[in-house]
C-alpha positions as CSV (number, residue, x, y, z in Angstrom):
1,M,94.0,-292.5,-159.6
2,R,93.0,-295.9,-161.0
3,I,93.8,-294.6,-164.6
4,K,97.3,-293.7,-163.4
5,A,97.8,-297.0,-161.8
6,F,97.0,-298.9,-165.0
7,A,99.0,-296.5,-167.3
8,L,102.4,-298.1,-166.8
9,P,101.3,-301.7,-167.4
10,V,99.4,-300.6,-170.6
11,V,102.5,-298.7,-171.9
12,F,104.6,-301.8,-171.2
13,L,102.2,-304.1,-173.0
14,L,102.0,-301.8,-176.0
15,A,105.8,-301.6,-176.2
16,A,106.1,-305.4,-176.0
17,A,103.4,-305.9,-178.6
18,T,105.0,-303.5,-181.1
19,L,108.6,-304.4,-180.3
20,P,109.3,-306.2,-183.7
21,W,108.5,-302.9,-185.5
22,W,110.7,-300.6,-183.4
23,A,113.5,-303.0,-182.3
24,G,115.7,-301.7,-185.1
25,D,117.5,-305.0,-186.0
26,Q,117.1,-308.8,-185.7
27,Y,119.6,-309.1,-183.0
28,R,117.6,-306.9,-180.6
29,L,114.6,-308.9,-181.4
30,H,116.6,-312.1,-180.6
31,L,117.7,-310.6,-177.3
32,A,114.1,-309.8,-176.4
33,T,113.0,-313.3,-177.3
34,L,115.9,-314.7,-175.1
35,I,114.7,-312.6,-172.2
36,A,111.2,-314.0,-172.6
37,A,112.5,-317.6,-172.8
38,Y,114.6,-317.0,-169.7
39,W,111.6,-315.5,-167.9
40,V,109.5,-318.6,-168.5
41,L,112.0,-320.5,-166.2
42,I,112.7,-317.6,-163.8
43,G,109.0,-316.9,-163.3
44,G,108.5,-320.5,-162.0
45,L,111.8,-320.5,-160.1
46,N,110.8,-317.2,-158.4
47,L,108.1,-319.0,-156.5
48,V,110.7,-321.5,-155.2
49,I,113.4,-318.9,-154.2
50,G,111.6,-315.7,-153.8
51,Y,108.4,-316.9,-152.1
52,S,109.1,-320.2,-150.4
53,G,112.8,-319.4,-149.7
54,Q,114.3,-322.6,-151.1
55,L,117.8,-322.1,-152.5
56,S,117.6,-324.0,-155.8
57,I,120.8,-323.4,-157.9
58,G,120.5,-326.3,-160.2
59,H,117.6,-325.4,-162.5
60,V,119.9,-325.4,-165.5
61,G,119.6,-329.2,-165.3
62,L,115.8,-329.0,-165.7
63,L,116.3,-326.5,-168.5
64,S,118.7,-329.0,-170.2
65,I,116.1,-331.8,-169.8
66,G,113.4,-329.7,-171.4
67,A,115.6,-328.6,-174.3
68,Y,116.9,-332.1,-175.1
69,T,113.4,-333.6,-174.8
70,F,112.1,-331.1,-177.3
71,A,115.1,-331.6,-179.7
72,I,114.8,-335.4,-179.5
73,V,111.0,-335.7,-179.7
74,A,110.4,-333.1,-182.3
75,G,113.7,-333.4,-184.2
76,K,114.6,-337.1,-184.1
77,Y,111.2,-338.6,-184.1
78,G,109.3,-335.9,-186.0
79,V,106.5,-335.4,-183.4
80,N,104.4,-332.2,-183.6
81,P,106.3,-329.4,-181.9
82,W,103.4,-328.5,-179.7
83,L,103.2,-332.1,-178.3
84,A,107.0,-331.9,-177.9
85,V,106.7,-328.8,-175.8
86,A,104.0,-330.6,-173.7
87,A,106.3,-333.6,-173.3
88,S,109.2,-331.3,-172.2
89,G,107.0,-329.7,-169.5
90,A,105.6,-333.0,-168.3
91,L,109.0,-334.7,-168.1
92,C,110.6,-331.8,-166.3
93,G,107.6,-331.7,-163.9
94,A,108.2,-335.4,-163.2
95,A,111.9,-334.7,-162.7
96,G,111.0,-331.9,-160.3
97,L,108.8,-334.3,-158.4
98,L,111.4,-337.0,-158.1
99,L,114.0,-334.5,-157.1
100,G,111.8,-332.7,-154.6
101,L,110.5,-335.7,-152.8
102,P,113.8,-336.5,-151.0
103,S,115.7,-333.2,-151.3
104,L,113.0,-330.7,-150.0
105,R,113.3,-332.3,-146.6
106,L,116.9,-331.0,-146.4
107,P,117.9,-327.7,-144.8
108,G,118.5,-324.8,-147.2
109,F,122.2,-325.2,-147.9
110,Y,122.0,-329.0,-148.4
111,F,119.0,-328.6,-150.6
112,A,121.0,-326.1,-152.8
113,M,123.9,-328.7,-153.0
114,A,121.4,-331.4,-154.0
115,T,120.0,-329.3,-156.9
116,M,123.5,-328.4,-158.0
117,A,124.5,-332.1,-157.9
118,V,121.5,-333.1,-160.1
119,S,122.4,-330.4,-162.7
120,L,125.9,-331.8,-162.9
121,I,124.5,-335.4,-163.2
122,V,122.3,-334.3,-166.1
123,G,125.2,-332.8,-167.9
124,E,127.2,-336.0,-167.5
125,F,124.3,-338.1,-168.7
126,V,123.9,-336.0,-171.8
127,L,127.5,-336.5,-172.6
128,A,127.4,-340.3,-172.0
129,Q,124.2,-341.0,-174.1
130,G,125.7,-339.9,-177.4
131,E,123.4,-342.0,-179.5
132,L,120.4,-340.3,-178.0
133,T,121.6,-336.8,-177.3
134,G,124.5,-336.4,-179.8
135,G,127.0,-336.3,-176.9
136,G,129.5,-333.5,-177.2
137,I,128.5,-332.8,-180.9
138,G,125.0,-331.9,-179.9
139,L,121.6,-331.8,-181.7
140,A,119.9,-329.6,-184.2
141,V,116.6,-328.2,-182.9
142,P,113.6,-327.8,-185.2
143,G,111.4,-324.6,-185.2
144,F,107.7,-324.1,-184.9
145,P,105.2,-324.1,-187.8
146,A,103.7,-320.9,-189.2
147,P,103.0,-318.2,-188.1
148,F,105.8,-318.8,-185.5
149,D,108.5,-319.7,-188.0
150,T,109.8,-316.2,-188.3
151,P,111.8,-314.2,-185.8
152,A,108.8,-311.9,-185.1
153,G,106.4,-314.8,-184.9
154,F,108.6,-316.8,-182.5
155,Y,109.0,-313.6,-180.4
156,Y,105.2,-313.4,-180.0
157,L,105.1,-317.1,-179.1
158,T,107.8,-316.8,-176.4
159,A,106.4,-313.6,-175.1
160,G,102.9,-315.2,-174.8
161,A,104.4,-318.1,-172.8
162,A,106.2,-315.6,-170.6
163,A,102.9,-313.7,-170.1
164,L,101.1,-316.9,-169.2
165,V,103.7,-317.8,-166.5
166,T,103.6,-314.3,-165.2
167,W,99.8,-314.4,-164.9
168,L,100.0,-317.8,-163.1
169,T,102.6,-316.8,-160.6
170,W,100.8,-313.5,-159.9
171,N,97.6,-315.4,-159.2
172,V,99.5,-317.8,-156.9
173,A,101.3,-315.1,-155.1
174,R,98.3,-313.0,-154.2
175,R,96.1,-315.8,-153.0
176,R,96.2,-317.9,-149.8
177,F,98.7,-320.4,-151.2
178,G,101.2,-317.6,-151.9
179,R,100.7,-316.2,-148.4
180,G,101.5,-319.7,-147.1
181,L,104.7,-319.7,-149.2
182,I,105.8,-316.4,-147.7
183,A,105.1,-317.7,-144.2
184,I,107.3,-320.7,-145.0
185,R,110.1,-318.5,-146.2
186,D,109.9,-316.3,-143.1
187,S,109.4,-318.9,-140.4
188,V,108.7,-322.6,-141.0
189,V,107.7,-323.1,-137.3
190,T,105.2,-320.2,-137.5
191,A,103.8,-321.6,-140.8
192,Q,103.3,-325.0,-139.3
193,A,101.6,-323.4,-136.3
194,V,99.0,-321.7,-138.4
195,G,98.3,-324.9,-140.4
196,V,100.3,-324.4,-143.6
197,P,101.2,-327.8,-145.2
198,V,104.9,-327.0,-145.4
199,F,106.3,-330.0,-147.4
200,R,103.3,-330.2,-149.7
201,S,103.5,-326.5,-150.5
202,K,107.2,-326.7,-151.3
203,L,106.7,-329.8,-153.4
204,V,103.8,-328.3,-155.5
205,T,105.8,-325.1,-156.0
206,F,108.9,-327.1,-157.1
207,V,107.0,-329.2,-159.5
208,F,105.4,-326.1,-161.1
209,S,108.9,-324.6,-161.5
210,G,110.0,-327.8,-163.2
211,V,107.1,-327.6,-165.7
212,A,108.0,-324.0,-166.4
213,A,111.7,-324.9,-166.8
214,G,110.7,-327.7,-169.3
215,V,108.6,-325.3,-171.4
216,G,111.3,-322.6,-171.2
217,G,113.9,-325.2,-172.2
218,A,112.0,-326.1,-175.3
219,L,111.6,-322.5,-176.3
220,F,115.3,-321.8,-175.5
221,A,116.4,-324.7,-177.6
222,S,114.3,-323.7,-180.6
223,L,115.7,-320.2,-180.3
224,Q,119.3,-321.5,-180.3
225,S,118.5,-323.9,-183.2
226,Y,121.5,-326.1,-182.1
227,I,122.3,-327.3,-178.6
228,T,125.3,-328.9,-177.0
229,P,126.1,-329.8,-173.4
230,D,128.2,-326.6,-173.2
231,T,125.1,-324.6,-173.8
232,F,123.8,-325.5,-170.3
233,H,126.8,-324.6,-168.2
234,F,126.5,-324.1,-164.5
235,E,127.0,-320.3,-164.7
236,L,123.6,-320.1,-166.4
237,S,122.0,-321.6,-163.3
238,M,123.7,-319.0,-161.2
239,F,122.5,-316.4,-163.6
240,F,118.9,-317.4,-162.9
241,F,119.5,-317.4,-159.2
242,V,121.2,-313.9,-159.3
243,C,118.3,-312.5,-161.3
244,I,115.9,-313.2,-158.5
245,I,118.3,-312.1,-155.7
246,I,119.0,-308.8,-157.5
247,G,115.3,-308.3,-158.4
248,G,114.2,-308.9,-154.8
249,R,112.5,-311.8,-153.1
250,G,108.7,-311.8,-152.8
251,S,108.2,-309.8,-156.0
252,I,107.4,-310.5,-159.6
253,L,108.4,-307.2,-161.2
254,G,111.9,-307.3,-159.5
255,P,113.1,-310.6,-160.8
256,F,111.8,-309.7,-164.3
257,L,113.8,-306.4,-164.2
258,G,116.8,-308.5,-163.0
259,A,116.5,-310.8,-166.0
260,V,116.3,-307.8,-168.4
261,V,119.3,-306.0,-166.8
262,L,121.5,-309.1,-166.6
263,T,120.7,-310.3,-170.1
264,A,121.3,-306.9,-171.6
265,L,124.4,-306.2,-169.4
266,P,126.8,-308.1,-171.7
267,E,125.7,-305.9,-174.6
268,L,126.2,-302.7,-172.6
269,V,129.7,-303.7,-171.7
270,A,130.5,-305.4,-175.0
271,P,133.9,-303.7,-175.4
272,L,134.9,-305.2,-172.0
273,A,133.6,-308.7,-172.7
274,K,136.4,-310.3,-170.7
275,L,135.2,-308.5,-167.6
276,G,131.6,-309.8,-167.8
277,T,131.8,-311.8,-164.6
278,F,133.3,-308.8,-162.9
279,F,130.3,-306.6,-163.8
280,Y,127.9,-309.3,-162.7
281,G,129.6,-309.4,-159.3
282,L,129.8,-305.6,-159.1
283,L,126.1,-305.2,-159.8
284,L,125.2,-307.9,-157.2
285,L,127.4,-306.1,-154.6
286,V,125.9,-302.7,-155.3
287,V,122.4,-304.0,-155.1
288,V,123.0,-305.9,-151.9
289,L,124.7,-302.8,-150.2
290,V,122.5,-300.0,-151.6
291,V,119.1,-301.7,-152.2
292,P,119.1,-304.9,-150.1
293,E,115.4,-305.5,-150.9
294,G,116.2,-305.6,-154.7
295,I,115.8,-303.3,-157.6
296,G,112.1,-304.1,-157.7
297,R,111.6,-302.3,-154.4
298,L,113.6,-299.4,-155.8
299,F,111.0,-299.0,-158.6
300,E,108.2,-299.3,-156.1
301,V,109.7,-296.5,-154.0
302,I,110.0,-294.3,-157.1
303,G,106.4,-295.0,-158.0
304,E,105.2,-294.1,-154.6
305,R,107.2,-290.8,-154.7
306,L,105.7,-290.0,-158.1
307,R,102.2,-291.1,-157.1
308,P,101.9,-290.7,-153.3
309,R,99.0,-292.3,-151.7
310,K,96.2,-290.0,-150.6
311,L,95.4,-290.7,-146.9
312,D,92.0,-289.5,-145.7
313,S,92.4,-287.7,-142.4
314,V,89.4,-288.2,-140.1
315,P,89.4,-285.7,-137.2
316,V,88.6,-287.1,-133.8
317,R,85.9,-285.0,-132.0
318,P,85.3,-286.0,-128.5
319,D,81.6,-286.1,-127.3
320,L,82.0,-283.5,-124.5
321,P,78.4,-283.5,-123.3
322,R,78.5,-287.3,-122.9
323,L,81.9,-287.1,-121.1
324,A,80.6,-284.5,-118.7
325,R,77.5,-286.5,-118.0
326,A,79.6,-289.6,-117.2
327,I,81.8,-287.5,-114.8
328,R,78.7,-286.2,-113.0
329,E,77.2,-289.6,-112.6
330,R,80.5,-290.9,-111.2
331,R,80.7,-288.0,-108.7
332,S,77.1,-288.3,-107.6
333,P,76.4,-290.1,-104.3
334,G,74.5,-292.9,-106.0
335,G,77.3,-293.5,-108.6
336,A,79.9,-296.2,-108.5
337,A,83.0,-295.5,-106.4
């Protein structure tokens, strides 16, 4: 049974590790790298939305900060790309801290509006600071040194970052801190009653998602090789949000599947490119109506059907002699009434 449980993850890891050999063309490899870069951000954002229940719809602003930080530090000033990635993550973590300190005290809808406002402010700042960011013209983004200077090498780099974020979020989700986040999502009052530090847990989670967004932004910018303010449109932020909602809250597999499906969907409906938004909305509507718990739960149900749990049946055998003795003692004159 344990071998069967590990079979699917092993197959997935082997497929991901050998993808450059069987992808078929460079565009499919580029698409897989894009999914991995997106997942670096979505994996951290999943803790905010899927586990703690905070409706953040402005993470594209943090993605933009991370991308421009990498482009400026590594491109304009010639700093080592690895240090530039670290700077992107640190700056976005600090931005998440500054944003989270006041806004995480707001109720859900107002918090969502605050994150959206910050993303719009970041876009206007990028346009206004033309000497630093290139304004509407944009910036060229450098790549990474060998062996990550090829499409296959960069895929492995991005996939490794995505695997690291997945491992971190999985460890957080299955420990006491993750259980506290779920308690906050389900009932703040109950979480406070059992001693969960609500505001601190929200803030730590939001800062972590900021760091992940910064690293994801650096990888995303390097993949694009050239960025402009139009690269970070608000629809991209809604894309991240919908990936988690479609995948299912409180899950890691579900949002990942949502990111894969929504990233590949434009390619599946390429002849109907003008109806891309329609297909996004239709998919969201179908999932909400048919599988309200997300497509991740659908795969879990299929897995349970294919590999049903074996429940050990323990028959209950009453101790009849002991029962008869107790009845006799109760009926005897010296027994209790």
